[in-house]
N, C-alpha and C positions, 0 to 999 in steps of 0.2 A: 829734842830737835825743835828749834823755834818755828812756829807756824808763820808762814808768809802771809802778807796782805793779799786779799783776793783782787783779781783784775777783772773788771767788767767791760763789756763792749756793747756799743749801740751800732746798728746798721741802718742808717737812714737812706734806704735804697730808692732809686727811681723805679717807678712801677711800669711794667709792661713794655719795656724797651727791647727785651730779648724775645719774648712771646707776647702776642696781643691779648692773650686770655689769662695767663698765669705768670707768677714770678718764681717758679720752682727752681730753675737753673741758677738764678741769681741768689736765691736763699742758700742753696747748696754751696755756691762759690764763697759767700760771705761767712758761712760756718767754717769753711776751710781757712779763710783769711784771719778770722778771729782766733782759731787754734794756733796759727803761725805767730800771732801776736801774744800768745801765751795767756789768753783770756780764759777765765773759768766759765763764763756765761756770755752769750750774745743775745740781745733782744732786738727783734724786728718790729716795725710799725704795725698799727692796726690794719685789719682787712688786707693782709699782706700776701695771701697765697693765690687767690683766684679772683677774677674780675667780676663774675656774676653768679657763680655757683654757691649754693649752700652745701658745705662739704660734709662728708661722712668721716667719723673718727677712724674708721677702719679702711678708708679709701687709699688710693695710690699716692696722693699728694702728702698726706700725713705720714704714711708708711715710709716714703722716700726721705722725708725730712728726719724722721726718727733714725733711719739707717745711717744718714750722714752724721748725725750727732754721735751715734755709737762708734762709727769709723774714726771720728776725730776726738772722741772722749771729751766732749764738751756739753755743758748745759745750754739750753736754748728756750726762748719764749717766742712763740708764733701765735698770731691772733687772726681769727676768721669767723664768719657766720657758719655755725655748724649745727647739725641735728644731734640732740642729746636727749635720750629717753623720750623720744616722740615729740620733742619741742625744739624750736629753733632759737638759738641764743648767739650773742656775740661772745665768743669764748677765747680766752688766752690759755694755751697749753704750755705747761712746763715739762720739758723733756730732759731727762738726766743723761749722764755720760754713757750709760749703757744703751741709750736709745729707747728707754722706757718712758711712758707718760707718768710723771711723778705727781701731777696735780693739774687742776684746771680752775680757772676763775671765770664766772659768768658776769658780764658787765651789768652793774646795778643801775646806773643812771644813764638811761638811753636818751639820745638827742636826735630827733628826726628819723629814727628807725624803730620807734615804738610800735608802729602798726604791723611790722613784719616779724618782730622779734619779741621774745619774752625776757623780762628783766630778771637778773639773778637776785638772790636773797642773802648770800653769805659772803663775808670778806675772804680774801685769798692770802693766807700767810703759810709759807712752806719752809721746811727745814732742808737745807742743802749741805754739801760737804764743805762749803766755804763761808756761809752766813745764813741767817734766817731772813728770808725775803718776802716781801709783799708784792702783790700785783693788782693794779687797777687798769682801767681802759679809758683813755681819752677824757670825756666829759666828767668822769669820776674825779678828775683833778680839781674840780671846782667845789668839792664837798669836803670841808675840813674834818667833819665828824667821822667820815669813813677812814681817814688817815689816823685819827686818834684811836679808833678801834684796832687798827693794825699795830700801832705802837703798844697798846696794852697786850696784844698777842705776841709781842716780842720782836717785831720786824726791825731789821737793821738797815736794809736797803729796800726801797720800793721802786719797782719798775712800772712805767706807764707807757705802753704802746699806744699810739694815738694816730689819728688822721684829722688834725685840728682845723676846722673851718670857721669862718666868721661871716656875720651878716653885715653887708655894706652899710645898711641903714643904722648900724650901731655907731658909726663914726662919720663925722662930717667931712673929713679929709684924711689923707695919709692912712688909708684903711689898714693895709697890711702891716705897716710899721707900728701903728698903735696896738693892733691885736697882738703882734709879737711881743711888745712891752708887757701887755697883760699876761701873756703866757709865761714869759720869763719870771714875772713877779710871783705867779702862782707856784712855779717850781721852787723858787727860793723860800716862799712863805711856808709851804708844806714841809720843807726840810728843817727850817728853823723852829716852827711850832712844835715839832715832834722830836727834834734832835736826832734825826737819822738822815740817810742819804736818799736822794730821789733821782731817778734816771728817766728822762722823757725821750721817746723816740718817735719822730714823725717821718713820713716819706718825702722824697723829693718828687714833686708833682707839678704838672703844667696848669692845673686848675687855678683860676684867678682867685678863688675864695679860700684857698688852702695855705696855711702857714707852715712852711718847711723849716721848722726850728727844732733842734734836738739839744739836750743838755744833760749833764751830770752835775748835781749840786750836793755840797756838804751843808751842814747847818749855817755856815757863815759865808759861803761863796760858791760861785759857779766854777767847777773844776775843769770841765771841758764843754764846749758848745760848738755848734755849726748851724749855719742858716743858708738855705738855698744851695747846698752842695752835697754831693754823694761821697762820703768818706767814712771809714770806720772810726768811731770815737772810742778811745781806750782810756780807762782811768784806774789807777791803783787805789783801793779803798782802805784807809786806815781805820779799822773798826774801833780802835782804842780812843779815837776822838769822841765817840759817843759818851764814854765814861767821863772824859775831860769836860765836855759841855754840860753834862748833868751836874757836875760840881759847881760850874759857873752859874748855871741857871737851874736852881733846884725846884722849879715849879712842876 
């Protein structure tokens, strides 16, 4: 039987419009929507679960998200500040179709949150039933050597949950537009440099300094993208393209 191409989903949700403190109900809703769209995995933005709590891996929020993944038989990536072995990290959890935690990645390159959180030390590359995937978080996107390590570890698709902000002083005008151009170029560059797929997921947010841009990129083009809107992004990933591009660019 021919193996089908995996379908990946991004959920660039608006934060705290159902509950003022957490996004739990919306996360559960979008897990269900991704399943209906026949996605193998759904990725949510950075800091997506709670507004101000550092969460416990065994707490009710993570438990309910895991249960929802198991109920819908879908993989999921959720990211939040969490306690892990007595230290606080910005952690992306990979949850499998059974609702089990299949892996975690601790953000390596902290930006503005280094005082409260500890930096991770290891890359995150994980085997799933649809592809070998890598995970980075937000500012990690600006570090090409991190992506090269994931490529060497066999990653085929890299997910980047983010909450991408910008400094106004970095631009003299059209601040958000120019920052979005930078962000889009980073996604395309990381995909082309490593000849794999990159999926970036940002939240929809009212903050003036936040760029609400999400995209799924192949080595040659943006497959799906959205800006300043809340909708599920779905893309079918042809993993055979990686072999094709390796022949074209044998570097």
